[in-house]
N, C-alpha and C positions, 0 to 999 in steps of 0.2 A: 339529760341531765350528763353534764360533761367532764366525765372523773372516769380515766381509762386504767387506774393504777391497779395492781393487783395486790403490793403492799403499800405500806406506809413507811418508808425506811427512811426519808429524808424529805427536806424543802429543795432540796438540788435537782429532783427529778421531778417536778410538778412543774406544769406551765400553768400560766396566771390565771388561764380558764377553769383549770383545777381547782386551785387555789378559791375562787369566786365563787364555783359551785358547791366545795366543801360549805365556805362559809354561809350562804345563802339556807343551806340544810341545817347548820347549827344556829343559824340566827331564829330559824322557826321552831328549833327545839329548845332553845333559850327562853322563847316566848311560851312554847307548852309547859315547860317545867315549871315556871313562875304560878303559872294557872292551874297547876296541878293535873294538866291531860297527861294521860298514861300511853307508852306505845308499844305495849307487851307484845305485840304481834310482829315487828319488825324483824327480831331474830330468836322466833319462839322456835324450838327445835335445834337450835346450833350452842354449841358448847366454846365458852371462851376460858384461856388460861392464861393465866396472869405468872409472869417468870420474873421475878425481881431480885438480880444477882447483889442489888445495891440497896440499902436501905432507903424507904421512899414513905414519906406520909399522904400527901396532897396527889400527887400523880398516882399512884396505886389506888387509894381510895377513890381518886376520881375516874379510872378506868373500872373498877370494881362496879361503882355505883353505876356508872353507863350503860354496863353491860347489863344488869340488873333491870334499870329502865327499860331495855327493849327487848327485856323478855329472854337471855341468856341464859344458860346453866354456866355459873360462873366458879371459878375453881382457883384458889390461890395456890402455888406452889411454894413451900416453905424451903427456899434453895438454902437456907442455912446449915439443915438438916438433910437434902439431898446428895445423891449420889454423886452429886459433883463434887462435893467436900470428900468424898472417899477415893477420889480421884478420877473417874467418870470423864472424858473427853466433850466437849460441849458438842462435836458431831455425834456421837455415842446418845448424848440426851437428845437431840433432835430426832435419832432416829425412833428413840423410846417412845417421844411424844407422839411422833408422827405414827406409830402402830396404834396409839389409841385414838386415831380421827379427831382432832380437834379441829374445830372451823375458823376459830380467832386465836390469834398467839401473840401475848402482850409482854415484852421481853424487854428490861432494863439490865444493862452489864456494862462494867466500868473499864472494857476494852473495846476501842473504836473497832467497826466492822465486825464485831463479833454479831452484832443481830442480823447482819447483811448475810453471815455465813450462814447463821440458821435458817433464813428464808430461802436459803438454797437446798436445802435439806428437806423441808417439810411441804406438805401439799394443802397446807392450808394457809390463810392469809397471816401474814405478820406485821404487827407493828412496834415503830421504834418507841420507847418510853425512854429513851436517851443512853448512848451508847459511848463512854468516854468522853475525851474531850470533842469528838466528833460533831452529832446534831441532836437534837432534842424537836422534831418537827412538830408535835402536838403543842408544846408550849408555845412557839413562835404560831401558830395558828390561831390558838387561844387569845396570844397577845395581839393579833390582826383583829379578830372579830371586836374586844375591848376596846381597840382603836378605833375600829369603823363604827361603833355602838355611838361613842363617845363624841366623835368628831363628824361622823355623819359620810366619811367616805376614806377611804385606804390607799390614795393618791396624792403626791404632790403636797406632802407633809415633811416638815423638817422634823426626824429624831434623833434623839440623844441616846446611845447607850454607852451609859458611864461605869467604868471600874475595873475589875477582873476582865479584863475579853479574852487573855491569852487562853484561859483555862474553862471558857464558858462556852458549853455547847448550845446555850439557850442563844448568847449571842451570834455563835455561826449562823443560827438556823434563820434568825430574826434580821441578818444584815442582809441572808441570802433572800429572803421573803420579802421584805419592804424596798429590796432593790428591785427584783421582778414586778412590783406593784408601782414602781414609779416615786418613790421617795425620795429624799435627800437625808442619809445616815450620817450622824459624826459619832465617831469614837472619841471618847474622854477617859485620860487613865494616865498613870505613869508608864514611863517606857518600859519598864521590868514587866510590866502587865498586859502589855501589846505583843501580838504573834509576831511571828517573825512573816516576812515578805506582805507586809499591811496594806504597801502600795498597789497591791495587785487585787485588794477587795472593792476597789470601786467605792471609797468612804472618805470622809474629811478627818484628820485627826489632830485633835488637841490635848496640849497637857496642862491646860488650864480650866476649869469650871466655868466660869466667869463668862470667860472667852466661849468656849464652847457650847453653853448653854444659851448664848444672845438670840433671841427672837425664834426659841423653837417651839413646835406644837405638842411635843411627847416629851417627857424625860423617864427612861429605862432606866433602873440602879441596877446593879447586879451584886451578889453575895459574892466576897473573897474566896475563893474555892481553897481552902485550908488545907483538906486531905489530897489534892494534887500538887501542892508545891512541895517541894523538896532543898529549899533554898531562902535566903534573906530577899523576897520580892518588896517587901516594905520595910522603913524603920521601925514602926509601932503603930499600931491601933490608933492610939492616939493623933500620932501626926498624919496617918491616913485619913481619919476622919476630919481634922482640920482643913486638909488641901482639897480632899475628894467624895469625903462626904457629903449629902443631900441636906442642907440645913434651908431657913428662910432667907437668907441674905443670899446665896449661891441661885436658889431657886427665882429670886426678882428678877432675874437676868432674862428667864425664859419669856413667852409670851403670858399675859394677865391669866388667859384660860387654858394654859398647859397642864395637862394630867401627869400626874405620877403613876410610874409605874414598878414594879419587882415581881420576879417570879418566886420568891419564896425560897427557901425559910429567909426569913430577915435577920440581919444583926444589927439591931438600934444601935444608934450611936457609933457604928463603925462606919456602915457604907450608907443610913438614912437615919436622919433626926425624927424620933417616935413623935413629935407634934405633927410632921410633914406626913408620917405614914397613916395618923389616923384622922388627918383633915379631907372631910367628906367633901369637902368642894373643891378638891384638887388630887386626890387619891382615889384610883381605881383598882388597888390592888385586890379588894374582897371579891370585886368584878370579875377578876383576872380567875379567881377560884370558881366564882359561878359559873363562866364562860368555858371552863376546862370541862367540865362534864357535858355541856352542850356540844363542843367540838368532840369529843372523844365519840360521844353517841353518834354523830354526822360520819365522822370518818370509818367507824364499825359498821353503820349502814352502807356505805357509798362499796366498801369493800366485800360487803357481805352479798350484796346484790350481784358484784361483778363475778365472785366465788359461787353464787348458783349459777349463772349464767356459764360460767367455763365448763364447769361440769355438766349442766346440760348439756352444752355444744359435746365434749366428749362422749356422754352416751349416746348420744344421737349417732356420732361418727362411729362407734363401735357395736352398732345396735345391728 
């Protein structure tokens, strides 16, 4: 299997064949999960520590469940009451954790680059569960698996990513992954919610939903990241929904079999109409949640294989 990474910090560092390898394994895990087939031996004897410096429901629960299904000893650190809150630096936290000899470290942090810094200081495999507005690699991978299972392929599709692009690490990771897999990516949203230097992203940009959604295969809606906004990016939520919220009329401009996605949590009536979100013929939002567990199982499996190999090589070198 072609997957050479020591850590999973960003989509940016993955090659197309590594993405395919991970998705192929995740696809098998998804099927086994549905059939109740356990894989408790994969991470048996290994320790997984989840460190979430930001609140999370789906991602943390998904990583925890993934580790348990693979047989890992899973520990969730309560960062709200940790020594970090008492003034301990991130590097000191990393050194403390390293002394505990974990095998897998899952980290979500509000600062871009913080997870990469941790990865430089520990001897285990690190998985980025979202760092600031930088990246959220496993979300992009689970989105990719959802698309591939729904459409039968993950190349030469037209994908529209709509909403708060500027503050979204999900958008950044998806833009890179979809681009690597030869898809046509459209970004739709108001100018205030588009990142600077958008012309360097290799995407098409639209300020009108109807025009941007014309004949697309996939419609990916994004949440307004209010916690990362420090100014008036939109006139009002009501006006935002009128112009950029997904409803049946706007969706009618996409292909008849276009699927609708959302990374969650959803703000119904702000970025998406509840009827569309619950439409079992168009929405794959619940499938995204299901694929999240399978993708995180695959990621930890592959990283654990590489970790075991590197440890064995080091042992033989110094024997």
